[in-house]
N, C-alpha and C positions, 0 to 999 in steps of 0.2 A: 504493500500500500504506500510505503514511503516513495518507492520508485514511481508510483502513479501520482504523486503530489499530495498525498494525504498524511495525516499524523496517526500512526498506529496506536491503538489502546490495547495493552496486553490483558487478556482475560485468562483466568485459571479455572479448571473444571469445578473447583470447590467454591468459586465466587457465587454470591447470592444476589448480585446485581450486575448490570451490563455497563456500568461506569459511564453512562451517557453516550455510548457508541452509536453512531448514525447507521452503521451497517456491521454485520458480523461475518467472519469467515471461519468455518470449521475445517481445519487443515487435514491433510493426509498424514499417513504414518500408521501407528498402531495404538489402540486404546486398551485399557484394562478390561479383561474378560473376553477379548476377541477369540480366545480359544473355544468359547462356548458358541458364539455366533457374532460375527463382526458388528460392533456397535450396540449389541444387545444390553450390555451393562452400562456403557457410556451414556446411553440415552437417559439414565436415571441420575446422572451427575447433578449436583445442586444448581449449577448454572443453567441447565436445561429447563429447570422450573421457571426461570425468567425468560429464557430464549424462545421457548415454544409459544407462549401467549403473545410475545412481542412479534414473532414471525407471522402469526395468524392475524395480527393487527396491522401488518404491512411492512414491518422492518425488513430491509433487504438482507438476505441470508444466502451465503454460498457455501456449499459443502463439497470438498474435494476429496476423492478417494475414500478414506475412512470416514471423512465428514459426510460424504454421500450416503454411506452405509448407516451412519447415525441418524441422518434425516429420514431415511426409510423406516428405521426402527422406531423413531419418534412419531411416525405417521404424519410427518409434514409433507412427505412425498410418497406416492404409491409404489408398490412393487418391492423387490429385494435384490441384493447383490449376492451372487452365488459363485461357487468355485469355477475357475476358468476351465474352458474346454481343454482337455488333456491333463487337467489337474496339476498344472505347472505354474509357478510364478512367472509373470511376463514382465520384462523390462526392456522396452524398445521405444523408439520414436515412432509416433503414428500420425497419419493424416486424418484430420477431422473436417467435416463440412458444417458450417453454421447454418441452422435452419430457422431459428427464432431470434430476431433482433429486437423484440419488444420488451425484453426483461431489462432491469437496471444493470445487469451484469454483461449484457451483450449488445446494448444499444449502439456501441461504437463500431460494431462490425457491419459488413454488408451481407445481405442474404445470399447464401451460396458461397461465401468466402471460405477458402481452404486454409487450415491452420496446421502447423507441424509442432507437436508437443510430445513430451514423454508420457508413456504409460508404465506404471510400476505397481502391480497388484497381483495377488494370488486369488482373491475372491472378488473379481471385478465384472463378472458377466451379469448384466441387467436382466432380470426375469420378472414377468407379470403374466396374469391370465390374459387370454385373447381379448376379452371385453375391455380390460384396462388398456391394453396395447392399442386397440382400435380407438378408444376414447382419447388417448394421448396423441395419436396421429391426427384424428379429425379435428381436435381443438388446437392443434399447433403447439402442443406442449413438449414435443421433442426439440430440444435446444441445439444439440450437436450430435452428429452421427459419424461413425467410423467410415473412413474412406473418402475419396474425392467424389464430388457430386456426379451422379449418374454412372459411377464406376461399377456398382453392384458388388464391390469388394466386401467380403465377409469380415465381421469383427474378429480381431485376433483372439479374443477371449470367449467367443461364442455368445455374445450379448444378443438378446432377442431383437430382431429387425435392425441390427447394427446400431442400437441406441447407446450413445456414449454419455448423454446428459439429458435431463428433463427439468421441467419447472412445475411449480404449483399452479393451481387454477388461476390465482391472482397474478402470477408471474414474478413475484418478489423473491420466492425461494427457488434456488437453482442447485441441482446436484450434478456433478460430473465425475467420472472416474479418472480420466487423464489429468496430468498435473500442469496447469497453465503457469503456476508460479515458478516452475522450472524451465520456462521458456519466455523470459522477460528481457533477455540480453543475449545476443549471439556469442558473446564471450564465454558465457557459462552454460548455455543451452543450445539446442539445435536451431533456434530462431528467437525472435522477439514476439512471436505471434500470440503468446499467452497474455501479454501485458494488457491487451484490450479488455479483458475481463475486469481488471482493476481500474483502468482509466475510465471505463464505461460508468462504473458506479460513482466515481468522483464527479464526472461530468453530469450525471443525473442529479446530484445534489447541487452542483453549481447552477444548473439550469433552473432548478426549483427556487433558488435564491435570487435569480435575476428579476 
């Protein structure tokens, strides 16, 4: 967020308030209890008691990798993240296509824009029942999809319909499995394509203040 021109506010899982944050990011990595089911225990952390109602009231919230898993476990997003196809941890740069630019996290992108960002996960295959998948598709809630637009490329982890990220019905909550924070500068990542997720939310607030 500092690279995007904002001032980061550190939050700890045991915090019982959001310290006035205008937006929140649940980062990737691993959380306590993931050996049971990824995010299943973290969703009961004290900070979630504040974060869940705030997100339902419109707070912009981005969950990356393990953060996406926690958002699904907290029922802020539908579906679940399951073991990768082939049951192997995947770490590689992947191409994504942006499909929804109406969220506060993607408004800086163009529809159909292709991004190159790292994917690093063992339980990253998005799964949901057919009715949920159809609803996500018809309502435009698929935010990013694996592969270049029109390529028909299969998701490397076996995600249903190649879905790499989705949003809530209101659009303020976004979860994605790849790591845009590891693609904010070509010096340290495969590209700077991921920076747009963070500059987008900063611009959303700047626009609201004008």
